[in-house]
C-alpha positions as CSV (number, residue, x, y, z in Angstrom):
1,M,164.8,108.0,125.7
2,K,162.4,105.2,124.8
3,T,159.0,105.6,126.2
4,I,157.1,103.3,127.5
5,S,153.3,103.9,126.4
6,R,150.8,102.5,129.2
7,I,148.0,102.7,126.5
8,H,146.1,99.8,125.7
9,P,146.6,98.9,121.7
10,V,142.9,99.5,121.6
11,Y,142.7,103.2,122.3
12,A,145.9,104.2,120.8
13,E,144.7,103.0,117.4
14,M,141.5,104.4,118.0
15,G,140.2,107.8,116.4
16,T,138.0,110.6,117.1
17,T,134.7,109.7,116.2
18,V,132.7,111.4,113.0
19,F,130.1,113.2,115.1
20,E,132.7,115.3,117.0
21,R,135.1,115.5,114.2
22,M,132.4,117.1,112.1
23,S,131.0,119.2,114.9
24,A,134.7,120.7,116.0
25,L,134.8,121.7,112.6
26,A,131.5,123.3,112.3
27,R,132.1,124.8,115.3
28,E,135.3,126.4,114.1
29,V,134.6,127.9,110.7
30,G,130.8,128.4,112.3
31,A,129.3,126.1,109.8
32,I,125.4,124.9,110.3
33,N,125.5,121.6,112.1
34,L,123.4,119.1,109.8
35,G,126.1,116.5,111.1
36,Q,126.1,115.3,114.7
37,G,122.2,114.2,115.6
38,F,120.6,116.4,118.5
39,P,117.8,118.7,118.0
40,D,118.0,122.6,118.2
41,G,115.0,123.9,118.8
42,P,113.1,123.8,122.9
43,P,112.6,120.9,125.0
44,P,109.4,120.0,126.1
45,A,108.5,122.6,128.8
46,A,106.6,120.2,130.8
47,L,109.9,117.8,131.0
48,L,112.1,120.5,132.2
49,D,109.2,121.5,134.5
50,A,109.6,117.9,135.8
51,A,113.1,118.0,136.5
52,S,112.8,121.3,138.4
53,R,110.4,120.3,140.6
54,A,112.4,117.1,140.9
55,L,115.4,119.5,141.9
56,H,113.7,121.1,144.6
57,E,111.1,118.7,146.2
58,R,112.8,115.1,145.6
59,S,116.3,113.4,146.7
60,N,119.7,114.5,145.3
61,Q,121.3,111.6,146.6
62,Y,122.4,108.3,145.3
63,P,119.2,106.7,143.6
64,P,119.4,102.4,143.8
65,S,122.2,101.3,141.3
66,A,119.2,99.9,138.6
67,G,117.3,103.2,138.6
68,L,114.4,104.6,140.6
69,P,111.5,102.4,140.7
70,E,108.7,104.7,139.7
71,L,111.1,105.1,135.9
72,R,111.4,101.0,135.9
73,A,108.2,101.0,136.2
74,A,107.4,103.3,133.7
75,V,109.4,102.3,131.2
76,C,107.9,99.0,131.8
77,A,104.3,100.4,131.6
78,H,105.4,102.3,128.1
79,Y,106.7,99.4,126.7
80,A,103.1,97.2,128.1
81,R,101.3,100.0,126.4
82,T,103.1,100.8,122.8
83,Q,105.0,97.6,122.0
84,G,102.4,95.6,123.9
85,L,105.6,93.9,125.7
86,D,105.8,92.3,129.1
87,L,108.1,93.5,131.4
88,A,108.8,94.1,134.9
89,P,110.9,96.6,136.7
90,A,112.9,93.9,138.2
91,Q,114.3,93.5,134.4
92,V,115.6,96.7,133.3
93,T,118.4,98.8,134.4
94,V,118.6,102.5,134.0
95,T,121.6,103.5,132.6
96,S,123.8,107.0,131.6
97,G,122.6,106.9,128.3
98,A,122.1,104.1,125.6
99,T,125.9,104.0,125.0
100,E,126.4,103.1,128.9
101,A,124.3,100.2,128.0
102,I,125.4,99.4,124.9
103,A,128.5,98.9,126.9
104,A,127.6,97.0,129.6
105,A,126.0,94.5,127.7
106,V,129.4,93.7,125.8
107,L,131.5,93.8,128.5
108,A,128.3,90.9,130.0
109,L,128.3,88.7,127.2
110,V,131.6,89.1,125.6
111,A,134.6,87.2,126.4
112,P,137.8,87.4,125.1
113,G,137.8,85.5,121.6
114,D,133.8,85.6,121.2
115,E,132.7,86.5,118.2
116,V,130.1,89.7,117.4
117,I,128.1,90.3,114.2
118,L,127.9,93.7,113.7
119,F,125.4,94.9,110.9
120,Q,127.7,97.7,109.3
121,P,126.4,101.2,108.8
122,A,126.7,100.8,112.2
123,Y,126.7,103.2,115.0
124,D,130.6,104.0,115.6
125,A,131.0,102.6,119.2
126,Y,130.1,99.0,118.5
127,A,133.2,98.1,117.6
128,P,135.6,100.1,119.4
129,M,133.8,98.2,122.8
130,V,133.3,94.6,121.3
131,R,137.3,95.0,121.2
132,R,138.0,96.1,124.1
133,A,136.0,93.2,125.4
134,G,138.6,90.9,123.4
135,G,135.9,89.8,121.2
136,V,136.0,89.9,117.8
137,P,133.9,92.2,115.3
138,V,132.4,90.6,112.6
139,S,130.8,92.2,110.0
140,V,128.1,91.6,107.9
141,L,127.2,94.7,105.3
142,L,124.0,96.1,104.3
143,E,123.5,97.3,100.8
144,P,121.7,101.0,100.1
145,P,119.5,101.5,99.4
146,H,117.1,99.6,100.9
147,Y,119.6,97.9,104.0
148,R,118.0,94.9,103.9
149,Y,119.1,91.9,106.4
150,E,119.6,89.0,104.4
151,A,119.5,85.4,106.2
152,A,122.8,83.7,103.6
153,A,125.1,86.8,105.0
154,L,124.3,85.7,108.7
155,E,125.1,82.3,107.8
156,A,128.0,82.9,105.7
157,A,129.4,84.9,109.2
158,V,128.5,82.9,112.0
159,T,131.3,80.4,112.9
160,P,131.6,78.5,116.6
161,R,133.0,81.5,118.4
162,T,130.2,83.3,117.7
163,R,128.1,84.6,120.4
164,V,126.5,87.7,119.9
165,I,124.7,89.6,117.4
166,M,123.9,93.0,117.7
167,L,120.6,94.8,115.7
168,N,119.8,98.5,115.9
169,D,116.6,98.3,114.6
170,P,115.7,101.4,113.3
171,L,118.7,101.7,111.8
172,N,121.1,104.7,111.7
173,P,122.2,106.0,109.7
174,A,120.1,104.7,107.0
175,G,116.2,105.2,108.7
176,T,114.8,102.2,107.7
177,V,113.2,99.5,109.4
178,A,113.5,96.0,109.4
179,G,110.4,94.4,108.1
180,E,108.9,91.1,110.1
181,A,110.1,89.0,108.0
182,E,113.8,89.6,108.3
183,L,113.1,90.1,112.1
184,A,111.5,86.7,112.1
185,A,114.7,85.1,110.1
186,I,117.3,86.9,112.6
187,A,115.0,85.4,115.4
188,A,115.6,81.8,113.9
189,F,119.0,82.5,113.1
190,C,120.0,83.5,117.2
191,I,118.1,80.3,118.1
192,A,119.6,77.8,115.4
193,H,123.3,78.8,116.6
194,D,122.3,79.7,120.0
195,L,123.1,83.4,120.2
196,V,122.0,86.4,122.2
197,A,120.7,89.3,120.5
198,I,122.2,93.5,121.9
199,C,119.0,95.3,119.9
200,D,119.8,98.9,120.0
201,E,116.4,100.5,119.9
202,V,117.0,103.8,120.6
203,W,114.6,105.1,117.6
204,E,111.8,103.7,118.2
205,Q,109.6,106.4,118.7
206,V,110.7,108.3,116.1
207,R,109.1,106.5,112.9
208,F,107.4,108.4,110.0
209,D,105.6,104.8,108.5
210,G,102.8,104.7,110.1
211,R,103.8,101.5,111.8
212,T,104.2,100.1,115.6
213,H,108.0,99.5,116.4
214,R,107.9,95.9,116.7
215,S,111.0,94.7,118.6
216,L,113.5,91.5,118.2
217,M,112.2,90.5,121.7
218,A,108.9,90.0,120.9
219,C,109.7,87.5,118.3
220,E,108.6,83.8,119.2
221,G,111.8,82.5,121.1
222,M,113.4,85.8,121.9
223,A,112.6,87.0,125.0
224,G,115.1,85.5,127.0
225,R,117.7,86.2,124.2
226,V,117.6,89.7,124.1
227,V,119.1,92.9,125.6
228,K,116.5,95.4,124.5
229,I,118.1,99.1,125.1
230,G,116.0,102.1,124.9
231,S,116.8,106.0,125.1
232,A,114.9,109.1,127.1
233,G,117.2,111.1,124.4
234,K,116.1,110.1,121.6
235,I,112.7,109.8,122.8
236,F,112.2,113.0,124.0
237,G,115.0,114.9,122.1
238,L,117.5,115.6,125.2
239,T,120.5,114.1,124.1
240,G,122.2,115.8,126.8
241,W,120.5,114.4,129.7
242,K,121.9,110.9,128.8
243,I,119.1,109.0,130.5
244,G,118.8,105.4,128.7
245,W,118.1,102.0,129.8
246,M,118.5,98.1,129.0
247,A,115.5,95.2,129.6
248,A,116.4,91.2,129.9
249,Q,114.8,88.4,131.6
250,G,116.4,86.3,133.6
251,D,120.4,86.0,134.2
252,L,120.8,88.4,131.2
253,A,119.1,90.9,133.4
254,V,121.2,90.0,136.8
255,A,124.5,90.3,134.3
256,L,123.5,93.5,132.6
257,G,122.8,95.2,136.5
258,R,126.4,93.7,137.7
259,V,128.3,95.2,135.4
260,H,126.4,98.8,135.4
261,Q,126.9,98.9,139.1
262,F,130.6,99.1,138.1
263,L,130.6,101.2,135.0
264,T,128.3,104.3,136.5
265,F,126.3,103.2,139.0
266,T,123.9,105.1,138.9
267,T,122.4,108.7,136.6
268,A,121.4,111.7,137.3
269,V,118.1,111.8,139.6
270,P,116.4,114.1,138.8
271,L,116.0,113.5,135.2
272,Q,115.3,110.1,135.9
273,W,111.9,111.7,138.1
274,A,111.3,113.9,134.9
275,V,111.4,111.4,132.0
276,A,109.1,108.8,134.3
277,E,106.8,111.7,134.1
278,G,107.2,111.8,130.8
279,L,106.8,108.6,129.5
280,G,103.4,109.1,130.9
281,R,102.8,112.6,128.7
282,G,101.6,110.7,125.3
283,D,100.8,114.2,124.4
284,I,104.1,115.1,124.7
285,L,105.1,111.9,122.6
286,D,102.3,113.1,119.8
287,A,103.7,116.7,119.6
288,L,107.2,116.0,119.1
289,H,106.7,113.8,116.8
290,A,104.6,116.2,114.4
291,E,107.3,118.4,115.2
292,W,110.1,116.1,113.7
293,S,107.9,115.2,110.8
294,A,107.3,118.8,109.4
295,S,110.7,119.2,110.0
296,R,111.5,115.9,107.5
297,D,109.5,116.7,105.2
298,R,110.8,120.2,105.2
299,L,114.2,118.8,104.3
300,K,113.4,116.6,102.0
301,R,111.7,119.4,100.0
302,G,114.6,121.2,99.8
303,L,117.0,118.5,99.1
304,E,115.0,117.4,96.1
305,A,114.5,120.7,95.1
306,A,118.2,121.4,95.0
307,G,119.2,118.0,92.8
308,L,119.5,115.5,95.0
309,V,118.4,112.4,95.3
310,V,116.7,111.6,98.8
311,L,117.0,108.2,99.8
312,P,114.0,106.1,101.3
313,N,113.6,106.7,105.0
314,A,111.1,105.5,107.6
315,A,112.7,106.3,110.9
316,T,115.2,108.4,113.1
317,W,116.3,112.2,112.3
318,F,118.3,111.5,109.4
319,L,117.9,112.4,106.0
320,C,120.6,110.2,103.6
321,I,121.5,111.7,99.6
322,D,122.7,109.4,97.0
323,L,125.7,111.1,95.7
324,A,126.0,109.2,92.7
325,A,122.3,109.1,91.9
326,S,122.2,112.8,92.1
327,G,125.1,113.2,89.3
328,I,127.8,114.0,91.7
329,A,130.8,112.8,91.0
330,L,132.7,113.2,94.8
331,S,133.0,110.5,97.3
332,D,130.8,111.1,100.2
333,A,133.8,112.1,102.9
334,E,135.3,114.8,99.7
335,F,131.6,116.0,99.7
336,S,131.1,116.3,103.6
337,E,134.5,118.1,103.7
338,R,133.9,120.8,100.6
339,A,130.4,120.9,101.8
340,L,131.7,122.3,105.8
341,R,134.3,124.3,104.0
342,E,132.8,125.7,101.2
343,A,129.0,125.7,101.8
344,G,129.2,125.9,106.0
345,V,127.3,123.3,106.3
346,A,127.8,120.2,108.2
347,T,127.2,116.5,107.0
348,V,128.3,113.0,108.0
349,P,129.7,110.3,105.3
350,V,128.4,107.2,105.9
351,S,131.1,105.8,105.2
352,A,132.8,106.5,108.0
353,L,130.0,104.7,109.8
354,Y,131.2,101.4,108.1
355,A,133.6,99.6,110.3
356,G,136.8,97.2,109.0
357,G,137.3,99.1,105.7
358,S,135.7,96.6,103.1
359,E,136.5,97.6,99.2
360,R,132.1,97.2,99.0
361,T,131.8,100.0,101.4
362,P,129.4,102.7,99.6
363,T,130.9,105.6,99.5
364,H,128.5,107.7,97.6
365,I,125.8,108.1,100.4
366,V,125.7,111.6,103.2
367,R,123.5,111.7,105.9
368,L,121.8,115.1,107.8
369,C,120.0,115.9,110.5
370,Y,116.9,117.7,110.3
371,T,115.8,118.2,113.8
372,K,116.6,121.9,113.6
373,P,114.5,124.8,113.4
374,D,112.8,126.1,110.3
375,A,115.3,129.1,110.0
376,V,117.9,127.1,110.2
377,L,117.2,124.1,107.8
378,D,116.1,126.4,105.5
379,E,119.4,128.3,105.5
380,A,121.7,125.4,105.0
381,L,119.4,124.3,102.0
382,T,120.1,127.7,100.6
383,R,123.6,127.3,101.0
384,I,123.8,123.6,100.1
385,A,121.9,124.3,96.5
386,A,124.1,127.1,95.7
387,W,127.3,125.0,96.2
388,V,125.6,122.1,94.6
389,R,125.2,124.1,91.3
390,S,128.8,125.2,91.8
391,L,130.2,122.1,91.2
């Protein structure tokens, strides 16, 4: 008997994310997981205490769909203090993680047939979300090692059907940050072609270049054209809390909130209280930054001591190695598969984060997460060094 599938074609063709696949394999073989990005160390005790107090002393019932007023005000105060942005709580919607914020923004802004410019490599949720909204992803490839945004490439990608551009800055997996001139060029492009920018800025606090993060929202003429997305999971290393937010002005903010109310409606209220408290604690942010900076330097030194070439990195929890420059004649997919099974270390092949399968997709870059305890990093480095010598 013939089976009639009820599954939407977008989902029928969708595979498992590279992060889930590599993490599942790591669990299966007992490998050290430097693939999926999350810290293994203990979270800030003050935030755990704040969440515990909220559980016992605050309401555990539905908060407003847009989020606790206290958290929305804390987000605005945080951005005013750290980035000089002038936002009002009514312009902020709290979401169940940044991924929900991305989904809400896409559903609010993309209609069937609309084209959306995606820079590649990209978080692998972008393109499926665009397709599910009926949109058409249009890729603009960024070339390693610097992953620069080129105005000519943008002009080549735009058409009369282009409605949205998605920008992840700082960029995962590359760990690079857009320069002032690049941001200005992207802003001018959006204005010239009447586009809205969905800006995934979850790594805005995880920077090691000594510079303050500058949002595309702050560029001239862009305040009303940007959806700015942030994440407490990345700011505080609490990925499982799934507290994110999106900020926008005017009708954009209204549309985002209306989509959000029919996605998750709201998210865990005790954790919202805790994040609101944490955003006002500069000491927590400074301690985390120092801890992650030390781990980043430790992994970088160890990889270089093993003869691996580490690409320039200014942000995120990740470092990337250049296999070709390191003299390793394996593709990134082959390297990651063999390193997991033969060395017991999980990594992520960056080619998996390029959508569309272009022949220009680099296949020689591998990503590793460094937010792990020193002993875990040292053991992973010992295994990688020995395995690389055996190749």
